[in-house]
C-alpha positions in Angstrom: 210.4 120.4 152.1 208.0 118.2 153.9 208.6 114.9 152.1 205.3 113.3 153.2 203.3 116.2 152.0 205.3 116.3 148.7 204.6 112.5 148.3 200.9 113.1 149.0 200.8 115.9 146.4 202.7 113.8 143.9 200.2 110.9 144.4 197.2 113.2 144.0 198.5 114.8 140.8 199.5 111.5 139.3 196.1 110.0 139.9 194.3 113.2 138.7 196.2 113.3 135.4 194.8 116.7 134.7 195.6 120.1 136.3 194.4 120.3 139.9 193.4 123.6 141.5 195.8 124.7 144.1 192.9 125.6 146.3 191.9 121.9 146.2 195.3 120.7 147.2 195.4 123.2 150.1 191.9 122.0 151.2 193.0 118.3 151.2 196.3 119.1 153.0 194.6 121.4 155.4 197.2 124.1 154.5 196.9 127.7 153.3 197.5 128.4 149.6 200.8 130.2 150.2 202.3 127.1 152.0 201.1 124.8 149.1 202.5 127.2 146.5 205.9 127.1 148.4 205.7 123.3 148.5 204.9 123.1 144.8 207.8 125.4 144.0 210.2 123.3 146.0 208.9 120.1 144.3 209.2 121.7 140.9 212.8 122.7 141.6 213.7 119.2 143.0 212.2 117.5 139.9 214.2 119.8 137.6 217.4 119.5 139.5 217.2 115.7 139.6 216.5 115.5 135.8 213.5 113.3 136.4 211.2 111.9 133.7 208.3 113.9 135.0 208.1 117.5 135.9 205.7 119.4 138.1 204.1 122.4 136.3 202.4 124.9 138.6 200.6 127.9 137.3 199.1 130.6 139.5 195.9 128.5 139.9 196.8 124.8 139.1 199.4 122.1 139.4 200.0 119.1 137.1 202.5 116.4 136.6 203.8 116.4 133.0 206.4 114.5 131.1 209.9 116.0 130.9 210.3 117.5 127.4 213.9 116.5 127.4 212.9 112.9 126.9 210.1 113.3 124.4 211.9 111.5 121.6 211.9 108.3 123.7 208.2 108.6 124.4 207.5 109.1 120.7 209.7 106.1 119.8 207.8 104.0 122.3 204.3 105.1 121.3 204.9 105.8 117.6 202.0 108.3 117.6 200.2 109.1 114.4 201.3 112.4 112.9 198.7 115.0 113.8 197.7 117.8 111.6 199.7 121.0 112.3 197.9 124.0 113.5 197.6 126.5 110.7 199.5 129.7 110.6 196.3 131.7 111.0 195.3 129.8 114.1 198.8 130.4 115.6 198.6 134.1 114.8 195.2 134.4 116.4 196.4 132.6 119.5 199.4 135.0 119.7 197.2 138.0 119.5 194.9 136.7 122.2 197.9 135.7 124.4 199.5 139.2 124.2 196.5 141.4 124.2 194.0 139.5 126.4 191.2 140.0 127.2 190.5 140.9 123.6 187.5 141.0 121.3 187.2 139.3 117.9 187.2 142.8 116.2 190.4 143.7 118.0 192.0 140.5 116.9 190.9 141.1 113.3 192.2 144.6 113.5 195.7 143.3 114.4 195.7 140.5 111.8 193.8 142.3 109.1 191.6 139.4 108.3 188.5 137.7 109.7 189.1 135.1 112.4 185.9 133.4 113.4 187.2 130.0 112.3 190.5 130.4 114.2 188.7 131.5 117.4 186.3 128.6 117.1 189.2 126.1 116.6 191.2 127.6 119.5 188.1 127.3 121.8 187.6 123.6 120.7 191.2 122.9 121.5 190.6 124.6 124.9 193.5 127.1 124.4 191.2 130.2 124.7 187.9 130.8 126.3 185.2 133.5 126.4 185.8 135.4 129.7 183.1 138.0 129.5 181.8 140.9 127.4 183.3 144.3 126.7 181.3 147.2 128.1 180.8 148.9 124.7 178.0 149.1 122.2 177.1 145.6 121.1 178.8 144.0 124.2 181.3 141.9 122.1 182.7 138.7 123.7 186.1 139.0 125.3 188.6 136.1 124.8 191.6 135.1 126.9 194.0 132.1 127.1 193.3 129.2 129.5 195.5 127.1 131.8 195.5 124.6 129.0 197.4 127.2 126.9 199.9 127.6 129.7 200.4 123.8 130.1 200.6 123.3 126.3 203.5 125.8 126.0 205.1 124.9 129.4 204.5 128.3 131.0 203.8 129.0 134.6 202.0 132.3 133.9 201.7 134.9 131.1 204.7 136.9 132.3 206.9 134.1 130.9 205.7 134.9 127.3 208.7 136.2 125.2 208.6 139.9 124.9 207.6 141.3 121.6 210.3 143.0 119.6 209.8 146.7 119.1 209.4 147.3 115.4 210.2 150.6 113.8 207.4 152.3 112.0 207.4 151.7 108.3 208.2 154.7 106.2 207.0 155.3 102.6 209.5 156.4 100.2 208.5 159.3 98.0 209.1 159.2 94.3 
C-alpha cells in the first residue's frame, strides 16, 4: 500500500465527512479507478485489522470514513444523544421490499406487503434511503424505486450482494375440513 496516497485519501475523506465518489478520488490522485479501489480495499483491511476507531467504508461508487461500530457505546456516553423516534415497522418492511426487489414500483411493493405504502415511500425518500430511479416501461409509466448509497452506509454494506439471503418459505397449505 502506498502510504502517502493512503494518507491523502484519508485526509480527503476526513475533511469531506460525506461519501466521496471514487471517480473523484481517482481524478485527484491522477490514478485509474481500479488502482483507487485496490488502495481503498487495502486501507479498509488495515483499519479493520488494527481495530481503529474509524473505519473506511467503500461501496462500488463511493468511499467514506465512518466510526467503528464496536465503540458506539462510548460515543453515545460522550454525546448523550436524545433518543430518536424508531422507524416504524411498515417503513422497515417497505425498505426491505425495495432493497430485495429493486428497482420496484409502488404497486409491486404494495402487492408484496398487502397494504398501501405512499407514506412509507415518502419517509424513506426524505431519509435518503431510497430514490426514484426512473419509470417502468408499462402503461402509466409508474416510478421505479431503489436504495441509495446512504442505505448502504446506514447498514454498513459495501454493496447489495451483502444483504442477508431470504429464507425459502414453504407454501402455505389449507387444511380441508
